[in-house]
N, C-alpha and C positions, 0 to 999 in steps of 0.2 A: 707412540702408537703401539709399540711392541706388545705390551701387556694386554691392550685392547684386542689386538689381532689374535693373541692366544685364546682369548675368551671366545671370539668368533669361531676359531678353529674347533674349540671344544663343542660349541653348539652344533657345528656341522657333523662332527663325528657321532654325536648322539643321534641326530636325525638319520644319518647313514645306517647306524646300528638298528634303529627302529624300522627302517625300510629294507633291511637285508642287503645293503649296498656295501661291497668290499672296497671299492675305489670310486672316487668321483673325479671327473675331468671338468674343470671350470674354465670356460672361454671368457674372452674379454670383448665380446661383440654383442650385437642385437639380432633380432629376427631378419635383418636386412644385410647382415654381414658387413656393417659399417666399420671402417677403420677407426673412427673416433666416435663411439656411440654416445647417445644421451646418458645423463647421470642415472636414469632409471635402470639401465642395463650395465652399469660399470661395477657390478658386484664383485668381480674378481679383484679389482683394485681395493675395494672396501675390505675384502677378506684378507688379502695378503699385505696391504700397505705399500705395494709397488705401484706407482702411478706416474703419469705425465700428462700434460695438456695436449700433447701432440700425438695422440693415438697410440699409446703404449702397446707394443706387441708383447703379449704375455699369456701363457696358458698354464693353469695350475693343476696339479694332481694331488689328491688327498687320499691316504689310506688310513688304517687304524693306528699306524705308527710312523708314517712318513708324510711330509708335506713339501712339495717341490714346485718351483715356478720356472717355466722355460721362457727364455726371451732371446732375441738376436743380438748381434754384436754392437748395434747402435746403443744398447741399453745395459751392457755388461757391468760397467762401473756403477751406473745409477742403481741398478737392481741390487747389486751386492750391498751397497750402502743402505738402501731403503728396506731391504728384507732382514737386516740385522735385528735380532731379538723378537721376530714375529713368529718363529716356529717354522718358517719356510726357508728352503735352501735354493739358491739360484742355479739353474741348469742352462747350459749353452746350447742354443738351437742351431748355430752355424759356427764356422771356423774349425780349426784343427782338432779341438776337443769336443766337438758336437756330439750329443747323445739324442737319438730319436725318441721322442716321447712315447709313442705307441710301442716301440720295441722294448723300452724300459718297462712299460706297464705290464705287458704280457709275460715278461720274464719275472717280474716281482710277484704276480698273482699266480694262483694255482687253478687247476681244472675245477669247475663247479662254482667259482667265484662270480660275482656280478659287478659290472661297471655301470654307473649311473651318469647320465648327462641330461641337461635341459635341452631337448631337441629344438626349441625355438631359438637357441643361440649357437647352434652348430649347422654348418652348411650340409646339404645332402651329401656332397662329395666327401667331406671330412668324416662325417658320421659313418658313411659306408666303409671308408678305409678302416676306421676303428672297429666296426662290426665284423669285417672280414677277418682281421687279425684276431679278434676275440673268438670268433667261431672256430678258427683254425686251431685254437688252443683250448677249446672246451670251456670258454668263458662267455657268460651271457651279457648282452648290452641292453640296458633299459633306457629308452629315449624320452621318457616322460617323468623325469625327476627334477621338478622346478625348485631347486634347493633354496634359492633366495626367498621364495614365498614362505619358507619355514623358518629361516634364521635371520632375516633382515627386516625387522618390524617397522623401522622408520625409513624405508626405502623411498627415494624420490619418485614423484609421480611422472607419468609419461608427459612429453611436451604438449603444451596447449597453445602455442604461439600462432598468431594470425599469418595467413598466406598473403603473398602479393605477386603482382604480375611482373615478368621480365619483358621489357619493351621489345616487341617483335621487329621494330626497325633496327634495333641493336643486334638482335639474334639473326636476322636475315632469313627467317623461314617461319611459316605458319605451322600451327599444330596439325592442320589437315595434311599438309605436305609431309610432315614427320610421321604421322600415323600411316599414311599411304606407303611410305618407304619402309616403315616398321613391318607392316603386314607382308610386304614383298619378301623381306628377310625371313619372316616366320614361315611362309609357304615354301621358301627355298629349303627349309629344314624339315619339310614334310609334316608340318603342323598346320592347324587351322585356327589357333588361338594362342595367346601368350599371357602369362602372369609375370609381371615384372616386380621384383622385390627390391632391387638395388635403388636406393633413394636418388642417386645422381642420375640414373637412367630415367626415372620418373620425372624429375625436375626438367631434364632436357626435353622429354617427349611432350610435356604439357606447357612449357614456357611459364612455369609458376615457381616461385621461390618462397622461402621463409627464413627468418633469422632465429638463432638460438636453439633450434631443435638439435642440430649437430654443431658443436662449437667450431667456429671459423668456416663453416660451409653453409651457404644459404639454401639448404635443401630441407625437406620436411618428411616426417614419418608417415608412410602410406604404402599402399599397394596399388598397382594398376593392371587391370585386365582389358585386353583388346581382342576382338575378332572382327569379322566382316560386318557385323550388325550392331555390336555393342562396344561401348567404351565405358568402363566403370573405374572410378577412383575410390579407394577405401581410405577415407580420412574423415575425422569427426566434423560434422557440419558446423559446430560452434567455432571452428577455426577459419571459416570461409567468409570474408567480407563481401559486400555486394558486387564490387567490380570483378572479383574472382568468380563469384557465382555466375555472373553474366558471361564471363569468359568460358566457363565450363559448359554453360547452356549453348553458347554460340557454336562450340565444337562438339556438341552432342555427347558430353561426358557426364554420365550419371554419378551422383555422389551417394556412397553408402558408408555406414559406420566402419571405423577401422577394425574393430573386433569381429565384424561379420565375415571377414575373408575366409576363415576356416569353414564356416557353415556354407559359404558360397562354393568353394572348391569341392566340398563334399556332395554338393547337389548337381554337379556337372554331369551330363549324360555320358555313358560309357563310350560312345562313338566320337566324342570330342577329343581331339589330339591337342593337348595343352603343352606348349613349349615352356620349359623352365630352365633356368641356368643352374646347374647343380652346385656351382661354386658360390652362388649368391642367394639361393633359396634355402630357407630353413628346413631342416629335417622334420620339424613339427608340422610345417605346412604340407610337405610332401606326404607325410603319413595320413593326411586327411583327404588327399585327392582321389576322387571316385572315378574320374575319366582316365584316358590313356596319357600318361606323362611322356613327353619327348624331351630328352636331354639335349641342350644346345644353348643358343643365345649369344654366341660370340659375335654374330652379325649385328646384334642390337648395340653392343658396346662399341663395335667398330663405327657404326653410324655416328654416335656421339663424339668419338675421338677425332673425326675428320672435320676440322673447322672450315666453314665456307668463306668466300672472299670478304663478305661483310664483317664477319667475326674477326678475320685477320687484320682488316683495316682498323677495327675498333680496338683490338688488343694493343696496337701501337699507341693509341691514345692513353690506354691504361699504363703502358710502360713509360711514357713521357711523364705522366702524373706521378708515378712511383719514383722515377729518377729525380724529380724535383724534390720530393720529400726526403730522399736519401742525401741529396746535396746539402740540404738544410741540416740534416742529422749529423753527417760526418764532419761538416764544417764546425758544428757545435762541439763535437767530440775533440777535434784537433785543437780548438781554441781554449777549451776548458779542462782538458785532461791534466795539464800541469798543476792545476789547483788542488788535486787530490780529493776533490769533492764528488766526483762522478762514481756511480755504482752501477752494477749490472741491472738491478731492478729499476733504478731511476732512468737509465737509458732506454730500457724496454718500454717504460711508460711514455717517455718522450717520443720515441719512434712511432708508437701507436697514435699519439696525439697529432703528430705531423701528418701521418697518412689520413686520418679521419678528418683533418681540417678541410680536405677536399670533399665536397658534397657527393661526388661519384663513388667514394670509398665507403662501403657499407660496413666492413669489418676487416680485421687482419685475416690472412688466409691460413694462418696457424699461429700458435704462440711463439713469439720470437725466441730463437736460440741465440743467446747473447752471452758468450763465454770469454772471460779474461784469463789469459795464460792457461793454467792447468784445467780450468773449466772448459776451454775450447777443445780439449781432447775428449770430452764426453759428447759423443756425436749428437745426441738429442737432449742436451743439457737444458734445464729450465730453472732459471734463477728464482729463488724464493727468499723471503726475509731471513731464513735460517742459513742459506748458502751464499748469500749476497757478497760478492767481492767488490772492493773499492778499486777503481782504476788508478793505479799509482806506480811510479817508476817506469822502467822500460818493459815492453812486452808486446804480445799480440792479442788483438781483440777480434774475435770471430763473431760475425753478425749474420745470421740466416733468418730471413724474414720475408713477408709478402703481404699483399693486400687483396681483398675481394672488392674489386671495382665493378660497377654495372657494365663497364666496357671490357671486362675480362679479369682473369686471375693472374697475379704475379707471384714470383718466388725467386729470390736472389740471395746469394751468399757472397760477402766480401770479408776478407781478412786484412786488417790494417795494422801497421806498426805504430805503437805509441812510444815515443823516445827513439832510441837507437837500436835497430834490429841486429842480431848476431849473424855471423857468416852462415851458421847452420840453418837459421830461420830463413835467410834469403835463399839458400840452396833448396830447401824443402819447398818454399813458396814457388820458386821458379820451375822446379820439376812438376809440381801440380799444374802450374799455368801452362807449361808446354803440352801436357796431356789434354788440358782443356782446349787449347788452340787446335791440337791435332784432330780432336773430335769435331770441333766447329768447322774445320776445313774438309771434312770427309766428303767424298763423292762415291756413290755406290749404285749398283744396278737395282732395278725393280725386283722385289721379292726379298730384299735383304732384311734380316732380323736384327734386333738390337744386340743380341749376344755376339753377332759377327763383328760388331764395331767396338764393343766394350774395351778390348785390349788397347785400342788407340789412346784412350785416356790413362791407362795404367802403365804403359810401356816404359816411360822414363823413370817412374818410381821403382818398377821391378828391376830395371837395369842398375839401380842404386841399392838394391837389396831391401826395398821398402814396399809396403802394400797398404791398401785399405780394403775392407770387407763388405762395405755397403754397396748398393747398386750405384752405377754412374748416372743413370737417368731414369726418371719416372714420368709417365704421362701427366699432363696438366689439363684441367678442365677449363671451361669458359663460364666464369661466374657460377661455378659449381664446386667441385672438389679440387683441392690443390694436388692431390694424388689421384690419378685417373688411369684406368687401363683402356684397352688391353696392351698397348705398346709399352716397352721399357727398354733400357739399355743397361744390361747387367751380365754378370758371368753366367747366371742360371739360364738355361735354354727357355725361350718363350716363343711359341709358334707364331705370334702376331707379327706381321710384316710392317715395316715402316712405310707409310704412304703419305703423299702430299696432303698437307693440312693437319697432320698430327704434330702436336706440340709435346716436347719432352724437356726435361732439365738436363744440364750438362754440368756435373758437380763432382769431379775428382777431389780427393783430400788426403791428408796424412795426419795421424793422431799419435802423439807421444805422451803416454800416461804420466800425469803429475808435472808435465812441462808445458805443452801447448798443442793446439790443433790448428790446422790450416784447411780451408775448403774454399774453392772458387766456383761459383755457380751462375750460369745464365740460363734463360729459357731459349730454346731453339725450335724452329718449325721446319718440317720437311717440305721442300719445294722442288718442282721439276727443274732439271738442269739441261741435258741434251738427250737426243735420241740418235743412236748409231745403228750399225748393222747388228749390234748385240742387244738392241732393245732400248727402252727408256732408262735413263740414269737420273738419280736424284742428288740433292745436296741439302745442307742446312742453312737457314737464314737465322741470324741472331736477333732475338726480339728485345732482350733486356738492355737497358740503357743506363749504365753507370760505370765509371772508370775503375781500373785496377790500381792498387797502391804501387806506384812506381818505385818507392823507397825499398820495396821488398824484392824487386827484380834484379837478379844477378845477370847482367848483360853478357858476361863471359860464357854463360850456358845457353844463350839464345842464338838462333840462327838469324840471318838477315831477313829471311821470309817471315819468321815469327815476330821480329821487331816491326816489320812493315805491317803485319796484320794488327798488332796492338795499336800502332799509330793511326791506321785507317779507322779502327774501331773507335778510338778516343776522339778522332775528328768528328765522326758521326754523332757520338754522345754530346759533344759540345754544340754542334749545329742543331741538334734536336732539343736540347734542354735549355740552352742559353736564352731563347726568347721568353721563357717563363720565369726567369730569375731577375732579382734586382741587381744593381751594378756591383755591389760588394760580392754577392754570390757568384755573379758571372766572372769576376776577376779570379775568384778562388777556383772555380771550375776550369778556367782557362789554364791555370798553372797545373792543375791535376791532369789535364789532358794534353799538355805540351809534348812535342815529339820526343821519343826515346832516341838517344844518340850514344854511340860507343865512346 
């Protein structure tokens, strides 16, 4: 790809020169700020050659003599490898050697220069930060530079997939109820209408889904406008089958063409107060708004993040189905690894087939991260035919995967030993597991934020002089996105409070480049615990159902309480999954969940 990417880079520099652009910032998202955008908007990957199926975080900057691509610590190894020979240099977005993209840009440019971006692929908030820094340094920002319209002639078309309904008996709430609560939040933010750009928020609000618009997420490309009198969805009518059309009519949702949203916001009367989320709304949309924009929207995301009792009951069904698929998968791995015939790609295909064998599973929730030994140290590794490792000899296999079930979304990581693990591997695994257990057992007062709990998962690694730099927990949707806000558990401060009904991951890890990676992940949900004179207190309930590899646990590092926690969890796993297994699988799981003893 290197020579091809150099050609693309030359095309871009010519167009920049023709338009008087000194530097271009190239995002890797779409007009909805999607983490994993459709192919139509994955131009940055096409330009640079740095890609992943799991929502690669990457932003490129191109000047007349430099080409750089920023990414975070999940992708450092991968980006370095993929950018070789493309003309782009990898830049670190986080960690000890991090360089801020905008700081670098304004230092490299001079007064009077012009920066160009495609405003439809930059959020209002990010574009405003760029603009402020540029203005402070005498640099002009142009927000209507659609570079890929000029240099990408065979660009993929926008998605045209059909929509389908998500059963409201599974969701536990009607569209009317959601719209009513939505408008309450809108008015609380002193607005009288809202334009929703985030695709997961739209899928939640309408109880409608689609497949293949966004890889691994059953959501669809659209906009949604709501006020007290109107509900308008901007999506091409050719995508709407009869039952969805009837659903929209039932809930008084008018359908307009996707491309008409810009004309619509330009026609809104000046006295209309339109709520938009500056982190999720495109600058290109904002530039067209004729009425009074109101920045906010956190309340909308919060509504979606809190799962109701019906959802929480159904997510347990999804977890049981997922656990059954994982039993079949890891049993197969254990029995066939000695043959030397297993590969990362082959196992990824097998895991997908086992999940999709259940009619309730619509898709995987992301491309499986399946890394053998050194590949496990690449946090978001994606096996390809070119990188495929054979599973042979002794080592660690890291498997991070999930399913999109109509009953809910799953995401689980297990690291298992093939052959005999080393003492170092067992020690690292146990330190990770201890942090995982500590977070699982946390009890905390109302108002607690994820950043206040994050150290619980890292403490044992830190005490051993080790660390990981990705977040410990991300929010998880309900048959929507695997990654969902506003809640998170990470070192970075996040104002979102953890509330009952919010689901997050719990996934500490350790990564030794060229050796192995270890990560242990369950999904956990916040639930009420007790109320005292100090107010309400919450705790986590573990949702994921699959055992840890006992062969990797160093019992000398475990406390009695930690051992008891693992044994209790394993007992629940066996009781939940065994009724769905055949006798051979049941015996296998019984051994994997037998009690730990010193």
